[in-house]
C-alpha positions as CSV (number, residue, x, y, z in Angstrom):
1,X,104.1,121.6,94.7
2,X,102.5,119.1,97.1
3,X,100.4,117.7,94.3
4,X,103.6,116.8,92.4
5,X,105.3,115.0,95.3
6,X,105.0,111.2,94.9
7,X,102.8,109.6,97.5
8,X,104.1,106.5,99.2
9,X,101.9,104.2,101.3
10,X,103.5,101.9,103.8
11,X,101.0,98.9,104.2
12,X,101.1,96.4,106.9
13,X,98.5,94.0,108.3
14,X,100.1,94.1,111.8
15,X,99.4,96.6,114.6
16,X,101.4,99.8,113.7
17,X,102.8,100.6,117.1
18,X,104.7,97.3,117.3
19,X,105.9,97.2,113.7
20,X,109.4,98.7,113.8
21,X,109.9,97.9,110.1
22,X,106.8,99.9,109.0
23,X,107.8,102.9,111.1
24,X,111.4,103.0,110.0
25,X,110.4,102.7,106.3
26,X,107.8,105.5,106.7
27,X,110.3,107.9,108.3
28,X,113.0,107.1,105.7
29,X,110.6,107.8,102.9
30,X,109.4,111.1,104.6
31,X,113.0,112.2,105.1
32,X,113.7,111.5,101.4
33,X,111.0,114.0,100.5
34,X,108.0,111.8,99.7
35,X,104.4,112.3,100.9
36,X,103.9,109.3,103.2
37,X,100.8,107.5,104.6
38,X,101.1,104.5,106.9
39,X,98.2,102.0,106.8
40,X,97.8,99.2,109.3
41,X,95.9,97.9,112.3
42,X,95.5,99.8,115.6
43,X,97.0,100.8,117.9
44,X,98.6,103.4,115.8
45,X,100.2,106.3,117.8
46,X,102.9,107.3,115.3
47,X,103.7,111.0,116.2
48,X,102.0,113.5,114.0
49,X,105.2,115.6,114.3
50,X,106.9,113.1,112.0
51,X,104.9,114.4,109.0
52,X,103.5,110.9,108.3
53,X,99.8,110.4,107.9
54,X,98.3,107.4,109.6
55,X,95.3,105.3,108.6
56,X,94.3,102.7,111.3
57,X,92.2,99.9,109.8
58,X,90.2,97.5,111.9
59,X,89.5,94.1,110.2
60,X,86.1,92.5,110.9
61,X,87.2,88.9,110.6
62,X,83.6,88.0,109.6
63,X,84.5,85.4,107.0
64,X,87.4,83.9,109.0
65,X,85.1,83.4,112.1
66,X,82.2,82.0,110.1
67,X,83.7,78.5,109.8
68,X,84.6,78.5,113.5
69,X,81.2,79.8,114.7
70,X,79.3,77.4,112.5
71,X,81.2,74.0,112.6
72,X,79.5,71.3,110.6
73,X,78.4,68.3,112.7
74,X,80.4,65.2,111.8
75,X,80.4,61.6,112.9
76,X,82.8,62.7,115.6
77,X,80.5,65.4,117.0
78,X,77.0,64.5,115.8
79,X,75.2,66.4,118.6
80,X,77.1,69.6,118.3
81,X,75.1,72.8,118.0
82,X,75.2,74.1,114.4
83,X,76.0,77.7,115.2
84,X,77.4,79.9,117.9
85,X,74.0,81.5,118.2
86,X,72.3,78.2,119.0
87,X,75.0,77.3,121.5
88,X,74.8,80.6,123.3
89,X,71.0,80.6,123.3
90,X,70.6,77.1,124.7
91,X,73.3,77.5,127.4
92,X,71.8,80.8,128.4
93,X,68.3,79.2,128.7
94,X,69.7,76.4,130.8
95,X,71.3,78.9,133.2
96,X,68.1,80.9,133.4
97,X,66.0,77.8,134.2
98,X,68.4,76.8,136.9
99,X,68.1,80.2,138.6
100,X,64.3,80.1,138.4
101,X,64.1,76.7,139.9
102,X,66.4,77.7,142.8
103,X,64.2,80.7,143.4
104,X,61.1,78.5,143.3
105,X,62.6,76.2,146.0
106,X,63.3,79.2,148.2
107,X,59.7,80.4,147.7
108,X,58.4,77.0,148.8
109,X,60.5,77.0,151.9
110,X,59.3,80.5,152.9
111,X,55.7,80.7,152.0
112,X,53.2,79.1,154.4
113,X,50.6,76.8,152.9
114,X,48.3,74.1,154.3
115,X,49.8,70.6,154.1
116,X,48.0,69.2,151.1
117,X,48.7,72.3,149.0
118,X,52.3,72.3,150.2
119,X,52.8,68.6,149.3
120,X,51.3,69.2,145.9
121,X,53.6,72.2,145.2
122,X,56.7,70.2,146.2
123,X,55.7,67.3,144.0
124,X,55.4,69.7,141.1
125,X,58.8,71.3,142.0
126,X,60.5,67.9,142.1
127,X,59.1,67.0,138.7
128,X,60.3,70.3,137.3
129,X,63.8,69.5,138.6
130,X,63.7,66.1,137.0
131,X,62.7,67.6,133.7
132,X,65.4,70.2,134.1
133,X,68.0,67.5,134.8
134,X,67.2,65.7,131.6
135,X,67.3,69.0,129.7
136,X,70.6,69.9,131.4
137,X,72.3,66.6,130.4
138,X,71.2,67.0,126.8
139,X,72.2,70.6,126.6
140,X,75.6,70.1,128.2
141,X,76.3,67.2,126.0
142,X,75.6,69.2,122.8
143,X,77.5,72.2,124.2
144,X,80.6,70.1,125.0
145,X,80.5,68.6,121.5
146,X,80.1,72.1,120.0
147,X,83.1,73.4,122.0
148,X,85.2,70.4,120.8
149,X,84.2,71.1,117.2
150,X,85.2,74.8,117.5
151,X,88.6,73.9,119.0
152,X,89.2,71.5,116.1
153,X,88.2,74.2,113.6
154,X,90.6,76.7,115.2
155,X,93.6,74.3,114.8
156,X,92.7,71.7,112.2
157,X,95.4,69.0,112.5
158,X,93.6,65.8,111.6
159,X,94.4,63.6,108.6
160,X,91.0,64.5,107.1
161,X,91.9,68.2,107.4
162,X,95.2,67.7,105.8
163,X,93.6,65.6,103.0
164,X,91.1,68.4,102.2
165,X,93.9,70.9,102.3
166,X,95.9,68.9,99.8
167,X,92.8,68.5,97.6
168,X,92.3,72.3,97.6
169,X,95.9,72.8,96.7
170,X,95.7,70.3,93.8
171,X,92.4,71.4,92.4
172,X,92.6,75.2,92.9
173,X,96.4,75.7,92.6
174,X,97.4,79.3,93.5
175,X,93.8,80.2,94.0
176,X,93.6,77.8,97.0
177,X,94.2,80.7,99.4
178,X,90.6,81.9,98.9
179,X,89.2,78.6,100.2
180,X,91.8,77.9,102.9
181,X,92.3,81.4,104.5
182,X,89.1,83.5,104.3
183,X,90.8,85.9,106.6
184,X,92.6,87.3,103.6
185,X,89.3,88.2,102.2
186,X,88.3,90.0,105.4
187,X,91.5,92.1,105.0
188,X,90.5,92.9,101.5
189,X,87.2,94.2,102.7
190,X,88.8,96.4,105.3
191,X,92.0,97.6,103.5
192,X,90.8,97.8,99.9
193,X,88.6,100.9,100.2
194,X,91.3,102.6,102.2
195,X,94.0,102.0,99.5
196,X,91.6,103.1,96.8
197,X,90.9,106.4,98.7
198,X,94.5,107.2,99.5
199,X,95.6,106.8,95.8
200,X,99.3,106.4,96.4
201,X,101.9,106.3,93.6
202,X,103.8,103.5,95.4
203,X,102.7,100.9,98.0
204,X,105.4,99.4,100.2
205,X,103.8,96.1,101.2
206,X,105.2,94.4,104.3
207,X,104.6,90.6,104.1
208,X,102.6,88.5,101.6
209,X,99.2,89.4,103.0
210,X,99.9,93.1,102.4
211,X,101.3,92.2,98.9
212,X,98.1,90.8,97.8
213,X,96.2,93.8,99.0
214,X,98.6,96.1,97.2
215,X,98.5,94.2,93.9
216,X,94.7,94.1,93.8
217,X,94.6,97.8,94.6
218,X,97.1,98.6,91.8
219,X,94.9,96.7,89.3
220,X,91.8,98.7,90.3
221,X,93.8,101.9,90.1
222,X,95.3,101.1,86.7
223,X,91.8,100.4,85.3
224,X,90.9,103.9,86.6
225,X,93.9,105.5,84.9
226,X,96.2,105.8,88.0
227,X,99.5,103.9,88.1
228,X,100.6,102.4,91.4
229,X,104.1,100.8,91.8
230,X,104.3,98.0,94.3
231,X,107.3,97.1,96.5
232,X,107.1,93.8,98.3
233,X,109.0,93.6,101.6
234,X,109.4,89.9,102.1
235,X,110.3,88.6,105.6
236,X,111.6,85.1,106.4
237,X,108.8,82.5,105.9
238,X,107.5,81.3,109.2
239,X,105.7,77.9,109.4
240,X,101.9,78.1,109.8
241,X,100.2,76.8,112.9
242,X,98.6,74.1,110.7
243,X,99.2,72.7,107.3
244,X,96.1,74.5,106.1
245,X,97.6,77.9,107.1
246,X,101.0,77.0,105.5
247,X,99.5,75.9,102.2
248,X,97.2,79.0,102.1
249,X,100.2,81.4,102.7
250,X,102.3,79.7,100.1
251,X,99.5,79.9,97.5
252,X,98.8,83.5,98.2
253,X,102.5,84.4,98.0
254,X,103.0,82.5,94.7
255,X,99.9,84.3,93.3
256,X,101.3,87.8,93.7
257,X,105.1,87.5,94.2
258,X,106.0,88.0,90.5
259,X,103.5,90.9,90.1
260,X,105.5,93.2,92.4
261,X,107.5,96.0,90.7
262,X,110.3,95.7,93.3
263,X,111.2,93.3,96.1
264,X,113.2,93.9,99.2
265,X,114.1,91.6,102.0
266,X,116.3,91.4,105.2
267,X,119.2,89.1,104.2
268,X,121.4,88.1,101.3
269,X,120.7,84.4,101.6
270,X,116.9,85.1,101.8
271,X,117.2,87.3,98.7
272,X,118.7,84.4,96.7
273,X,116.1,82.0,98.0
274,X,113.2,84.4,97.0
275,X,114.6,84.8,93.5
276,X,114.9,81.1,93.0
277,X,111.5,80.3,94.5
278,X,109.5,82.8,92.5
279,X,111.8,83.1,89.4
280,X,112.1,86.8,89.9
281,X,113.8,88.9,87.2
282,X,116.3,90.4,89.7
283,X,117.7,89.5,93.1
284,X,115.7,91.4,95.8
285,X,117.3,94.4,97.4
286,X,118.6,93.7,100.9
287,X,117.5,96.2,103.6
288,X,118.1,94.9,107.1
289,X,115.8,96.2,109.9
290,X,118.4,97.9,112.0
291,X,117.8,100.9,114.3
292,X,119.1,104.3,113.4
293,X,122.5,105.3,114.7
294,X,121.9,107.8,117.5
295,X,123.7,109.0,120.5
296,X,121.9,108.7,123.8
297,X,122.8,109.2,127.5
298,X,121.4,107.5,130.5
299,X,117.8,106.5,130.0
300,X,116.1,107.0,133.4
301,X,113.0,105.0,132.4
302,X,115.0,102.1,131.0
303,X,114.5,98.4,131.5
304,X,116.5,98.3,134.8
305,X,114.4,101.1,136.3
306,X,111.2,99.5,135.1
307,X,112.2,96.3,136.9
308,X,113.1,98.3,140.1
309,X,116.6,96.8,140.1
310,X,119.8,98.5,141.4
311,X,122.8,98.7,139.2
312,X,124.7,95.8,140.8
313,X,122.0,93.3,140.1
314,X,122.7,91.3,136.9
315,X,119.9,91.6,134.3
316,X,119.4,89.9,131.0
317,X,116.7,91.0,128.5
318,X,114.6,89.1,125.9
319,X,112.4,91.1,123.5
320,X,109.6,90.1,121.3
321,X,106.7,87.6,121.4
322,X,107.1,84.5,123.6
323,X,106.2,81.8,120.9
324,X,107.6,78.4,121.7
325,X,110.3,78.6,118.9
326,X,111.8,81.7,120.4
327,X,113.3,79.8,123.4
328,X,112.1,81.8,126.3
329,X,111.7,78.5,128.2
330,X,115.4,78.0,128.1
331,X,115.9,81.3,129.9
332,X,113.5,80.4,132.7
333,X,114.9,76.9,133.1
334,X,118.4,78.4,133.4
335,X,117.6,80.9,136.1
336,X,117.8,78.5,139.1
337,X,121.4,77.8,138.2
338,X,122.2,81.5,137.7
339,X,121.4,82.5,141.3
340,X,120.9,86.3,141.5
341,X,120.4,86.9,137.8
342,X,117.1,88.6,136.8
343,X,115.4,88.3,133.4
344,X,113.2,90.9,131.7
345,X,110.8,89.9,128.9
346,X,109.7,92.9,126.8
347,X,106.6,91.7,125.0
348,X,103.9,93.1,122.7
349,X,101.0,91.9,124.9
350,X,101.6,91.2,128.7
351,X,98.3,89.4,128.9
352,X,98.9,86.9,126.1
353,X,98.5,83.2,127.0
354,X,102.2,82.6,126.2
355,X,103.1,85.1,128.9
356,X,100.8,83.4,131.4
357,X,102.5,80.1,130.6
358,X,105.9,81.7,131.1
359,X,104.9,83.0,134.5
360,X,103.6,79.6,135.5
361,X,106.8,77.9,134.4
362,X,108.8,80.5,136.4
363,X,106.7,79.7,139.5
364,X,107.3,76.0,139.1
365,X,111.1,76.6,139.0
366,X,110.9,79.0,142.0
367,X,112.2,82.0,140.1
368,X,109.0,84.0,139.6
369,X,110.4,86.9,141.7
370,X,113.3,87.2,139.2
371,X,111.2,87.2,136.1
372,X,109.8,90.6,134.9
373,X,107.3,91.1,132.1
374,X,107.3,94.6,130.5
375,X,105.2,96.0,127.6
376,X,106.8,97.3,124.3
377,X,108.2,100.8,124.3
378,X,108.1,103.2,121.2
379,X,110.3,102.0,118.4
380,X,112.6,105.0,118.5
381,X,113.4,104.4,122.2
382,X,114.2,100.7,122.0
383,X,118.1,100.8,122.1
384,X,118.2,103.4,124.9
385,X,115.5,101.5,126.9
386,X,117.5,98.2,126.6
387,X,120.9,99.7,127.4
388,X,120.6,99.4,131.1
389,X,120.6,95.6,130.9
390,X,123.8,93.4,131.0
391,X,123.0,90.9,128.3
392,X,120.6,90.5,125.4
393,X,119.5,87.0,124.6
394,X,118.2,85.3,121.4
395,X,117.7,81.6,122.4
396,X,115.7,80.7,119.2
397,X,115.3,77.2,118.1
398,X,117.1,75.9,114.9
399,X,114.2,76.3,112.5
400,X,114.6,77.5,108.8
401,X,113.1,81.0,109.4
402,X,115.7,81.7,112.2
403,X,118.7,80.4,110.3
404,X,119.0,82.8,107.4
405,X,119.0,86.3,108.7
406,X,120.1,88.6,111.6
407,X,116.9,89.4,113.5
408,X,115.8,92.9,114.3
409,X,116.4,92.1,118.0
410,X,120.0,91.4,117.3
411,X,120.5,94.8,115.8
412,X,118.6,96.4,118.7
413,X,120.9,94.7,121.3
414,X,123.9,95.8,119.3
415,X,122.8,99.5,119.3
416,X,122.1,99.2,123.1
417,X,125.8,98.0,123.3
418,X,124.7,94.8,125.0
419,X,126.7,91.6,124.9
420,X,124.6,88.9,123.4
421,X,123.9,85.2,124.0
422,X,122.6,83.6,120.8
423,X,121.7,80.0,119.9
424,X,123.8,78.3,117.2
425,X,121.5,79.3,114.3
426,X,123.6,80.0,111.2
427,X,123.5,83.8,110.6
428,X,123.5,85.1,114.2
429,X,126.1,82.7,115.5
430,X,128.4,83.5,112.6
431,X,128.1,87.3,113.2
432,X,128.7,86.8,116.9
433,X,131.8,84.7,116.5
434,X,133.2,87.1,114.0
435,X,132.6,90.2,116.0
436,X,133.2,88.8,119.4
437,X,130.2,90.7,121.0
438,X,128.8,87.6,122.8
439,X,128.6,83.9,123.3
440,X,127.0,81.1,121.2
441,X,125.3,78.2,122.9
442,X,123.6,75.0,121.6
443,X,119.9,75.7,120.9
444,X,117.6,74.3,123.6
445,X,120.6,73.2,125.8
446,X,120.0,74.9,129.2
447,X,123.4,73.9,130.6
448,X,125.2,75.4,127.6
449,X,123.0,78.6,128.0
450,X,124.1,78.8,131.6
451,X,127.8,78.5,130.5
452,X,127.4,81.3,127.9
453,X,125.7,83.7,130.3
454,X,128.2,83.0,133.0
455,X,131.1,83.7,130.6
456,X,129.7,87.2,129.8
457,X,128.9,88.1,133.4
458,X,132.5,87.2,134.4
459,X,134.0,89.8,131.9
460,X,131.2,92.0,130.3
461,X,133.7,94.7,129.2
462,X,135.4,92.3,126.9
463,X,132.2,91.8,124.9
464,X,131.1,95.5,124.9
465,X,134.5,96.5,123.5
466,X,133.6,94.7,120.3
467,X,131.3,97.5,119.4
468,X,134.1,100.0,119.6
469,X,136.8,98.2,117.6
470,X,135.1,98.4,114.2
471,X,132.5,100.7,112.6
472,X,129.9,97.9,112.8
473,X,127.1,100.0,114.3
474,X,127.3,102.4,111.4
475,X,127.2,99.5,109.0
476,X,124.2,98.0,111.0
477,X,122.3,101.3,111.1
478,X,119.0,102.4,109.4
479,X,120.9,105.3,107.8
480,X,123.0,102.8,105.9
481,X,120.4,100.1,105.3
482,X,117.6,102.4,104.1
483,X,119.8,104.0,101.3
484,X,119.2,101.1,98.8
485,X,115.5,101.3,99.5
486,X,115.3,105.0,98.7
487,X,117.3,104.3,95.5
488,X,114.7,101.7,94.6
489,X,111.8,104.2,95.2
490,X,113.6,106.7,92.9
491,X,114.0,104.1,90.1
492,X,110.3,103.2,90.3
493,X,108.9,106.8,90.7
494,X,111.5,108.8,88.8
495,X,113.3,111.9,90.2
496,X,111.4,114.0,92.7
497,X,110.3,117.5,91.8
């Protein structure tokens, strides 16, 4: 019977433990009776009791790092070392020579010799230091130019970089991604054999990077006589760090978007945009990334307890990465005007440079004692973990990828019954004003953020009651949202045995 059960693979190129979408899709497919394997990067501690198999894949990044480790010397950096190996070798030799010369000086000071021999030895030592000084200047100059070239390669922003990017786009078209983002080929090396070995009947690909992997695996499988259906789960498009990254992502998405057998996304507006952009045969199915509707009591290890705060201390919470466009700086800048309010930032990586920058900003504003940084908790525990806070904040900037959809964090705050403070981006501000579960402020306006937070702290019960007046949480639940997804699986795979 197990051999007849359709096998669904959930494929993501993100770390599995922090990917709530991948975990929720996997559990929904398992509950619907499918055999399920989740494939993604470690860490991957999805409970074995869920009945879901997990394949953790580590990507080598050999091709992506090659262009960074071997920057070509240009007129701007003519002395730069040509490879990381040369840079590391020469700088290590310089450090070794420095240590040996210092040791030789100590030896000359300690060992007794007759005056002529001692004078001769010191002359030789001085000449060695002079030679070392010339070598040091030359090595340090080349090393500095190498580091500058590497930094430029990591974030290519110059006009010449943009020109070569445009030439690749014009000459190579949709195939430009192979030239502009070799990291996609690194992922093919790592994930391709795993997909071939799993031999699923359907691959649910989260994001355009996973879509390309799934389509290529489906082609190989079909050539071997095995049919694989591919469902593309398309998130909002986020701008790349550089124009090179943006063009590569666009080319890769356009290459494979129309090859998918089904498309799902997280909002109605985004679904219409995807259909128009890629000329899809049908409008994508909308499946919002909402938590399941569950009942929970007091969560003793919740966010308030982790911050070591008593129940009478006001606490707001911000979840997710601290990228600049997510507006965490607005929260820190508002704290001096909100007196005893504390802020908890629940982040995927507490040691990330963005977290360090946030701590430094908090110290400059004199509020570092009221800023708490906490690591992610398991996906199933998120609403209960957050429920001890007083406010959930989404101070995102007004960029296209924030405008069109309700974010996962918005749903998680709602299931934690938290009043919300959101910036005036289209989808979240409209939902908040309609439901009355929070306040809207002007994005990047610290004074207006202070007003919004103060309004909620004055009368929090008014905003929490919004979750009781209508059946909104059932509508915004994974039980409701996942039903169209399982219907799509059934249409693609046929009735289950």
